[in-house]
N, CA and C atoms as a LAMMPS dump frame, in Angstrom:
ITEM: TIMESTEP
0
ITEM: NUMBER OF ATOMS
387
ITEM: BOX BOUNDS ff ff ff
-5.0000000000000000e+02 5.0000000000000000e+02
-5.0000000000000000e+02 5.0000000000000000e+02
-5.0000000000000000e+02 5.0000000000000000e+02
ITEM: ATOMS id mol type element x y z
1 1 1 N -39.882 127.2 17.637
2 1 2 C -40.524 126.47 16.532
3 1 3 C -39.858 127.155 15.318
4 2 1 N -39.368 125.942 14.449
5 2 2 C -38.552 126.489 13.283
6 2 3 C -38.588 125.32 12.306
7 3 1 N -39.322 125.468 10.939
8 3 2 C -39.87 124.316 10.102
9 3 3 C -39.582 125.063 8.68
10 4 1 N -38.841 124.543 8.152
11 4 2 C -38.322 124.813 6.335
12 4 3 C -39.147 124.342 5.468
13 5 1 N -39.658 124.905 4.526
14 5 2 C -40.444 124.657 3.419
15 5 3 C -39.899 124.974 2.185
16 6 1 N -39.107 124.201 1.827
17 6 2 C -38.037 124.51 0.306
18 6 3 C -38.941 125.009 -0.619
19 7 1 N -39.957 123.842 -0.734
20 7 2 C -40.719 124.296 -1.747
21 7 3 C -42.251 124.251 -1.759
22 8 1 N -42.989 125.197 -2.26
23 8 2 C -44.319 125.164 -1.596
24 8 3 C -45.186 123.864 -2.056
25 9 1 N -46.044 123.552 -1.45
26 9 2 C -46.813 122.119 -1.621
27 9 3 C -47.852 122.391 -2.521
28 10 1 N -48.12 123.162 -2.905
29 10 2 C -49.208 123.714 -3.897
30 10 3 C -49.033 123.931 -5.043
31 11 1 N -47.209 124.194 -5.423
32 11 2 C -47.214 124.466 -6.174
33 11 3 C -47.443 126.179 -7.119
34 12 1 N -48.301 126.73 -6.126
35 12 2 C -49.059 128.171 -6.828
36 12 3 C -48.176 128.937 -6.395
37 13 1 N -47.886 129.989 -7.399
38 13 2 C -47.499 131.382 -6.36
39 13 3 C -48.08 132.061 -5.742
40 14 1 N -46.647 133.312 -5.107
41 14 2 C -47.761 133.8 -3.721
42 14 3 C -48.571 135.038 -4.407
43 15 1 N -48.775 135.492 -5.438
44 15 2 C -49.671 135.964 -6.074
45 15 3 C -50.717 135.803 -6.441
46 16 1 N -50.931 134.371 -6.632
47 16 2 C -52.443 134.242 -6.78
48 16 3 C -52.522 132.944 -5.596
49 17 1 N -52.225 133.427 -4.75
50 17 2 C -53.192 132.447 -3.661
51 17 3 C -54.58 133.406 -3.04
52 18 1 N -55.347 132.948 -2.555
53 18 2 C -56.769 133.342 -2.262
54 18 3 C -56.339 133.858 -1.007
55 19 1 N -55.477 134.1 -0.02
56 19 2 C -55.145 134.39 1.153
57 19 3 C -54.454 135.608 0.483
58 20 1 N -55.184 137.348 0.217
59 20 2 C -54.701 138.61 0.377
60 20 3 C -54.24 139.151 1.29
61 21 1 N -53.346 140.387 1.483
62 21 2 C -53.524 141.723 2.035
63 21 3 C -54.395 142.855 1.508
64 22 1 N -54.498 143.159 2.238
65 22 2 C -55.162 145.137 2.073
66 22 3 C -54.445 146.227 2.7
67 23 1 N -54.878 147.173 2.381
68 23 2 C -54.831 148.451 2.758
69 23 3 C -55.419 148.59 4.422
70 24 1 N -55.107 148.995 5.519
71 24 2 C -55.457 149.335 6.441
72 24 3 C -56.467 150.845 6.461
73 25 1 N -57.497 151.132 6.458
74 25 2 C -58.035 152.064 6.416
75 25 3 C -58.016 153.351 7.168
76 26 1 N -57.299 153.032 8.099
77 26 2 C -57.357 153.811 9.638
78 26 3 C -55.698 154.774 9.226
79 27 1 N -55.186 154.024 8.408
80 27 2 C -53.998 154.475 7.888
81 27 3 C -53.569 155.304 6.581
82 28 1 N -54.835 155.517 5.736
83 28 2 C -55.403 155.573 4.575
84 28 3 C -54.391 157.051 4.907
85 29 1 N -54.351 157.854 5.345
86 29 2 C -53.985 159.369 5.323
87 29 3 C -52.939 159.858 5.914
88 30 1 N -52.265 158.78 6.364
89 30 2 C -51.043 158.653 6.651
90 30 3 C -49.628 158.297 5.665
91 31 1 N -48.164 158.487 6.419
92 31 2 C -47.397 157.86 5.936
93 31 3 C -47.269 156.305 6.256
94 32 1 N -47.53 155.94 7.5
95 32 2 C -47.617 154.63 7.52
96 32 3 C -48.75 153.605 6.272
97 33 1 N -49.097 154.421 5.841
98 33 2 C -50.193 153.389 5.051
99 33 3 C -49.866 152.13 3.857
100 34 1 N -48.304 152.404 3.362
101 34 2 C -47.819 151.825 2.78
102 34 3 C -47.163 150.449 3.397
103 35 1 N -46.775 150.613 4.983
104 35 2 C -46.217 149.995 5.645
105 35 3 C -46.654 148.838 6.278
106 36 1 N -48.075 149.02 6.617
107 36 2 C -48.883 147.993 7.336
108 36 3 C -50.001 147.528 6.527
109 37 1 N -50.678 146.66 6.462
110 37 2 C -51.722 146.137 6.105
111 37 3 C -52.498 144.788 6.718
112 38 1 N -53.305 144.791 6.527
113 38 2 C -54.181 143.551 6.577
114 38 3 C -54.495 142.159 5.911
115 39 1 N -54.352 141.398 6.662
116 39 2 C -53.953 140.338 5.526
117 39 3 C -55.425 139.325 6.259
118 40 1 N -55.746 138.524 5.453
119 40 2 C -57.168 137.078 5.777
120 40 3 C -56.431 136.351 5.563
121 41 1 N -56.459 135.235 6.705
122 41 2 C -55.845 134.038 6.898
123 41 3 C -56.971 133.028 6.29
124 42 1 N -56.807 131.699 5.901
125 42 2 C -57.486 130.853 4.997
126 42 3 C -58.928 130.48 5.976
127 43 1 N -58.583 130.603 7.639
128 43 2 C -59.361 130.189 8.388
129 43 3 C -60.581 131.786 8.862
130 44 1 N -60.26 132.778 7.242
131 44 2 C -61.135 134.074 8.288
132 44 3 C -60.696 135.402 8.969
133 45 1 N -59.697 135.013 9.795
134 45 2 C -59.091 135.812 10.67
135 45 3 C -58.635 137.047 9.931
136 46 1 N -58.556 138.456 10.587
137 46 2 C -57.523 139.167 10.144
138 46 3 C -56.511 139.882 11
139 47 1 N -55.404 140.069 10.334
140 47 2 C -54.342 140.07 11.07
141 47 3 C -53.519 141.345 10.919
142 48 1 N -52.932 142.489 11.16
143 48 2 C -52.066 143.44 10.922
144 48 3 C -50.89 142.991 10.656
145 49 1 N -50.29 142.842 9.391
146 49 2 C -49.221 142.964 9.027
147 49 3 C -48.331 143.764 8.944
148 50 1 N -47.01 143.514 8.113
149 50 2 C -45.697 144.435 7.659
150 50 3 C -44.412 143.073 7.545
151 51 1 N -43.647 144.002 6.832
152 51 2 C -42.042 143.004 6.082
153 51 3 C -41.404 144.205 6.585
154 52 1 N -40.165 143.373 7.134
155 52 2 C -38.724 144.026 7.149
156 52 3 C -37.914 143.333 6.255
157 53 1 N -36.776 143.954 6.138
158 53 2 C -35.643 143.469 5.376
159 53 3 C -34.74 142.713 6.615
160 54 1 N -34.216 141.24 5.891
161 54 2 C -33.752 140.786 6.819
162 54 3 C -32.415 141.143 7.405
163 55 1 N -32.41 142.553 7.605
164 55 2 C -31.033 142.868 8.344
165 55 3 C -32.033 143.843 9.772
166 56 1 N -33.163 143.347 9.43
167 56 2 C -33.751 144.396 10.563
168 56 3 C -34.204 143.074 11.519
169 57 1 N -33.789 141.901 11.845
170 57 2 C -34.119 141.489 12.434
171 57 3 C -34.101 141.586 13.977
172 58 1 N -33.601 142.287 14.577
173 58 2 C -33.183 143.071 16.17
174 58 3 C -34.284 143.427 15.871
175 59 1 N -35.005 144.14 15.254
176 59 2 C -36.187 145.016 15.607
177 59 3 C -37.401 144.196 15.487
178 60 1 N -37.297 143.425 14.468
179 60 2 C -38.229 142.134 14.685
180 60 3 C -38.455 141.105 16.051
181 61 1 N -37.163 140.732 16.17
182 61 2 C -37.227 140.695 17.574
183 61 3 C -37.792 140.71 18.965
184 62 1 N -38.253 142.307 18.646
185 62 2 C -38.312 142.753 19.813
186 62 3 C -39.866 143.254 19.933
187 63 1 N -40.439 142.439 18.525
188 63 2 C -41.879 142.437 18.659
189 63 3 C -42.649 141.304 19.913
190 64 1 N -43.885 141.509 20.336
191 64 2 C -44.63 140.567 20.968
192 64 3 C -45.892 140.3 20.428
193 65 1 N -46.168 139.159 20.752
194 65 2 C -47.983 138.664 19.97
195 65 3 C -47.288 138.699 18.663
196 66 1 N -46.627 138.105 18.244
197 66 2 C -46.52 138.307 16.575
198 66 3 C -45.94 136.76 16.409
199 67 1 N -46.397 136.763 14.637
200 67 2 C -45.389 135.064 14.207
201 67 3 C -44.697 135.721 12.87
202 68 1 N -43.392 135.803 12.825
203 68 2 C -42.903 135.931 11.914
204 68 3 C -42.229 134.697 11.271
205 69 1 N -42.754 135.414 9.52
206 69 2 C -42.359 134.522 8.696
207 69 3 C -40.977 134.444 7.812
208 70 1 N -40.223 133.982 7.605
209 70 2 C -38.822 134.246 7.318
210 70 3 C -39.208 133.809 5.308
211 71 1 N -39.024 134.801 4.849
212 71 2 C -38.907 134.782 3.128
213 71 3 C -37.771 135.146 2.628
214 72 1 N -38.17 134.01 1.398
215 72 2 C -36.725 134.099 0.416
216 72 3 C -37.416 134.572 -0.702
217 73 1 N -36.62 134.976 -1.506
218 73 2 C -37.232 135.416 -3.253
219 73 3 C -36.52 134.211 -4.121
220 74 1 N -37.166 133.672 -4.694
221 74 2 C -36.602 132.796 -5.518
222 74 3 C -37.302 132.928 -7.031
223 75 1 N -36.455 133.242 -8.186
224 75 2 C -36.278 133.615 -9.719
225 75 3 C -38.069 134.406 -9.423
226 76 1 N -37.535 135.615 -8.664
227 76 2 C -39.186 136.459 -9.103
228 76 3 C -40.041 136.215 -7.93
229 77 1 N -40.305 135.095 -7.025
230 77 2 C -41.253 134.853 -6.375
231 77 3 C -41.108 134.613 -5.228
232 78 1 N -42.009 134.76 -4.13
233 78 2 C -41.43 134.863 -2.092
234 78 3 C -41.845 133.388 -2.185
235 79 1 N -40.956 132.768 -1.187
236 79 2 C -40.832 131.589 -0.897
237 79 3 C -40.904 131.687 0.63
238 80 1 N -42.189 130.912 1.643
239 80 2 C -41.701 130.655 2.768
240 80 3 C -40.561 129.861 3.424
241 81 1 N -39.671 130.492 4.193
242 81 2 C -38.337 129.328 4.507
243 81 3 C -39.054 128.591 6.066
244 82 1 N -39.285 129.749 6.783
245 82 2 C -39.664 129.642 8.155
246 82 3 C -40.518 130.019 8.912
247 83 1 N -40.932 129.723 10.037
248 83 2 C -41.915 130.138 11.051
249 83 3 C -41.914 130.22 12.261
250 84 1 N -41.784 131.319 13.183
251 84 2 C -41.194 131.793 14.282
252 84 3 C -42.266 132.529 14.957
253 85 1 N -42.607 132.441 16.362
254 85 2 C -42.946 133.503 16.965
255 85 3 C -41.934 134.13 17.355
256 86 1 N -42.068 135.863 17.356
257 86 2 C -41.409 136.751 17.569
258 86 3 C -40.684 136.84 18.331
259 87 1 N -41.535 136.479 19.9
260 87 2 C -40.589 136.109 21.609
261 87 3 C -39.586 135.004 21.114
262 88 1 N -39.619 134.22 20.726
263 88 2 C -38.572 133.182 19.967
264 88 3 C -37.362 133.49 19.72
265 89 1 N -37.501 134.649 18.942
266 89 2 C -36.336 134.959 17.652
267 89 3 C -34.924 135.707 18.851
268 90 1 N -35.376 135.748 20.098
269 90 2 C -34.161 136.634 20.971
270 90 3 C -33.407 135.193 21.497
271 91 1 N -33.953 134.342 21.733
272 91 2 C -33.612 133.097 22.863
273 91 3 C -32.283 132.249 21.805
274 92 1 N -31.88 131.279 22.728
275 92 2 C -30.519 130.661 21.795
276 92 3 C -31.052 129.883 20.549
277 93 1 N -32.537 129.189 20.528
278 93 2 C -32.84 128.585 19.594
279 93 3 C -33.268 129.442 18.517
280 94 1 N -34.055 130.644 18.781
281 94 2 C -33.683 131.769 18.121
282 94 3 C -33.147 132.59 17.015
283 95 1 N -32.141 132.533 17.991
284 95 2 C -30.631 132.725 17.167
285 95 3 C -30.349 131.905 16.221
286 96 1 N -30.019 130.482 16.807
287 96 2 C -30.066 129.38 15.763
288 96 3 C -30.676 129.587 14.656
289 97 1 N -31.881 129.414 14.859
290 97 2 C -33.013 129.468 13.661
291 97 3 C -32.569 130.444 13.194
292 98 1 N -32.597 132.019 13.401
293 98 2 C -31.978 132.907 12.282
294 98 3 C -31.186 132.604 11.745
295 99 1 N -29.912 132.434 12.04
296 99 2 C -28.682 131.681 11.238
297 99 3 C -29.387 130.832 10.462
298 100 1 N -29.625 129.982 10.949
299 100 2 C -30.728 128.816 9.798
300 100 3 C -30.895 129.715 8.338
301 101 1 N -31.875 130.475 8.766
302 101 2 C -32.714 130.846 8.002
303 101 3 C -32.435 131.479 6.753
304 102 1 N -31.378 132.678 7.45
305 102 2 C -30.026 133.27 6.396
306 102 3 C -29.263 132.231 5.475
307 103 1 N -28.71 131.205 6.092
308 103 2 C -28.494 130.246 5.123
309 103 3 C -29.175 130.011 3.932
310 104 1 N -30.443 129.599 4.039
311 104 2 C -30.999 129.406 3.135
312 104 3 C -32.034 130.817 2.464
313 105 1 N -30.993 131.801 2.467
314 105 2 C -32.017 133.043 1.712
315 105 3 C -33.032 133.691 2.182
316 106 1 N -33.023 133.367 3.253
317 106 2 C -34.071 134.453 3.64
318 106 3 C -34.054 135.643 3.428
319 107 1 N -34.571 137.093 3.444
320 107 2 C -34.262 137.988 2.904
321 107 3 C -35.278 138.683 3.668
322 108 1 N -36.67 138.897 3.617
323 108 2 C -37.304 139.181 4.272
324 108 3 C -38.204 138.526 5.577
325 109 1 N -38.519 139.438 6.674
326 109 2 C -39.131 138.902 7.99
327 109 3 C -40.702 139.329 7.478
328 110 1 N -41.569 139.102 7.747
329 110 2 C -42.957 139.025 7.524
330 110 3 C -43.709 138.835 8.585
331 111 1 N -44.263 139.859 9.317
332 111 2 C -44.887 139.618 10.493
333 111 3 C -46.078 140.009 10.851
334 112 1 N -46.464 138.899 11.391
335 112 2 C -48.385 138.774 11.65
336 112 3 C -48.614 139.53 13.426
337 113 1 N -48.965 140.403 13.819
338 113 2 C -49.079 140.811 14.605
339 113 3 C -50.763 140.136 14.797
340 114 1 N -50.594 139.703 16.454
341 114 2 C -51.769 139.298 16.733
342 114 3 C -51.877 139.626 18.54
343 115 1 N -53.445 139.879 18.582
344 115 2 C -54.005 140.072 19.721
345 115 3 C -53.608 139.845 21.093
346 116 1 N -53.522 138.398 20.811
347 116 2 C -53.093 137.341 22.417
348 116 3 C -52.016 136.439 21.748
349 117 1 N -51.555 135.914 23.1
350 117 2 C -51.04 135.019 22.704
351 117 3 C -50.897 134.163 22.294
352 118 1 N -51.979 133.451 22.624
353 118 2 C -52.282 131.929 22.241
354 118 3 C -52.927 131.857 21.02
355 119 1 N -53.58 133.164 20.114
356 119 2 C -53.406 133.541 18.96
357 119 3 C -52.445 133.551 18.131
358 120 1 N -51.504 133.828 18.431
359 120 2 C -49.941 133.748 17.897
360 120 3 C -49.811 132.986 17.639
361 121 1 N -49.765 131.878 18.967
362 121 2 C -49.397 130.148 18.879
363 121 3 C -50.281 129.3 17.647
364 122 1 N -51.477 129.438 17.806
365 122 2 C -52.683 128.931 16.667
366 122 3 C -52.067 129.151 15.312
367 123 1 N -51.984 130.502 15.215
368 123 2 C -51.56 130.921 13.714
369 123 3 C -50.175 130.399 13.31
370 124 1 N -49.321 130.488 14.066
371 124 2 C -47.864 129.921 13.806
372 124 3 C -48.433 128.189 13.498
373 125 1 N -48.67 127.778 14.46
374 125 2 C -49.243 126.171 14.162
375 125 3 C -49.788 125.937 12.892
376 126 1 N -50.841 127.038 12.602
377 126 2 C -51.781 126.795 11.036
378 126 3 C -50.794 127.237 10.1
379 127 1 N -50.054 128.244 9.851
380 127 2 C -49.324 128.339 9.008
381 127 3 C -48.181 127.344 8.381
382 128 1 N -47.94 126.394 9.415
383 128 2 C -46.647 124.765 9.292
384 128 3 C -47.588 124.155 8.949
385 129 1 N -48.864 124.106 8.979
386 129 2 C -49.39 123.105 8.244
387 129 3 C -49.783 123.019 6.827
């Protein structure tokens, strides 16, 4: 699954989005507290999330039950470029998608972890709409 969204449809900067992340209380006193956070989707579901630089795509490809959003920085703002399931990143089509994402300026992989595979697929579909 690979969809390119060159311009945000709502034209709002990501910082003003009503969909926000927050720190995980369980990690408050650990060195991981700044690495993982909770993200609330528009439907009210919560996901554990993290961000990796594009160079760590091999690590991201090893995750299971996760949605991966390729993000590019444009004029100081994040812009989503593509959405894939983590399991697809190491397939032939996933490798082609990763190359295309790099060509479109993706420099971060935002990872949303899901408890169940069907939840990951539903989230990926929702993010594409």
